[in-house]
C-alpha positions in Angstrom: -44.2 -48.1 14.8 -43.3 -51.6 15.2 -44.3 -54.2 12.6 -46.8 -56.9 13.4 -44.4 -59.4 12.2 -41.8 -58.4 15.0 -44.7 -58.2 17.2 -45.7 -62.0 16.2 -42.1 -63.3 16.5 -41.5 -61.6 20.0 -45.0 -62.9 21.2 -45.9 -59.5 22.0 -49.1 -60.1 19.7 -50.8 -62.2 22.2 -50.7 -59.7 24.8 -52.3 -57.0 22.1 -55.1 -59.3 21.4 -56.3 -59.5 25.0 -56.7 -55.8 25.3 -60.4 -54.5 24.7 -59.3 -52.2 21.9 -58.9 -53.5 18.2 -55.7 -54.1 16.9 -56.4 -51.8 13.8 -58.1 -49.1 16.0 -54.9 -48.9 18.3 -52.7 -48.3 14.9 -55.2 -45.9 13.5 -55.2 -43.4 16.5 -51.9 -42.6 16.5 -51.8 -42.4 12.6 -54.5 -40.0 12.8 -52.7 -37.9 15.7 -49.7 -37.9 13.3 -51.5 -36.6 10.2 -53.2 -33.9 12.2 -50.2 -32.8 13.7 -48.3 -32.7 10.1 -51.2 -30.9 8.7 -51.4 -28.0 11.6 -47.5 -27.8 11.5 -47.0 -28.1 7.7 -50.1 -26.6 6.1 -50.4 -22.9 7.0 -46.8 -21.7 6.1 -47.3 -22.7 2.3 -50.8 -21.6 2.4 -49.9 -18.1 4.0 -46.8 -17.8 1.4 -49.3 -18.7 -1.5 -52.0 -16.5 -0.2 -49.6 -13.7 0.0 -47.8 -13.9 -3.2 -50.5 -15.4 -5.5 -53.8 -15.1 -3.8 -56.5 -17.0 -2.4 -59.9 -17.5 -4.3 -62.4 -19.1 -1.8 -64.9 -21.6 -3.2 -68.2 -20.7 -4.4 -70.0 -23.1 -2.6 -70.3 -23.8 1.5 -70.2 -27.7 0.6 -66.6 -27.4 -0.4 -65.5 -27.0 3.4 -67.0 -30.4 4.6 -66.1 -32.3 1.4 -62.7 -31.1 1.8 -62.2 -32.2 5.3 -64.0 -35.4 4.5 -61.3 -36.0 1.6 -58.4 -35.3 3.9 -60.2 -37.6 6.4 -60.2 -40.4 4.0 -56.9 -40.1 2.5 -55.3 -40.5 6.1 -57.5 -43.7 6.5 -56.8 -45.1 3.0 -52.7 -44.2 3.8 -53.1 -46.2 7.1 -54.8 -49.2 5.4 -52.3 -49.4 2.9 -49.6 -49.4 5.2 -51.2 -51.6 7.8 -51.7 -54.4 4.9 -48.3 -53.9 3.2 -46.4 -54.9 6.7 
């Protein structure tokens, strides 16, 4: 991903601001795709190995599933926010 400073120095940022999409949203979408790919490609193998060797205990409450999904989403969002503002 190209730094904002590089886009400013090259003048490419002016073109980006004329687009109808917000700059942060334009960076957020590929980052969510990257995070989704990483979750799907790196998540199941360790989960499967752990389930086979140690076993899995499922949550007692159904609310753990949507809360877990929301925490993953927020973690990726916070990660992008920190990377966006640190550049």
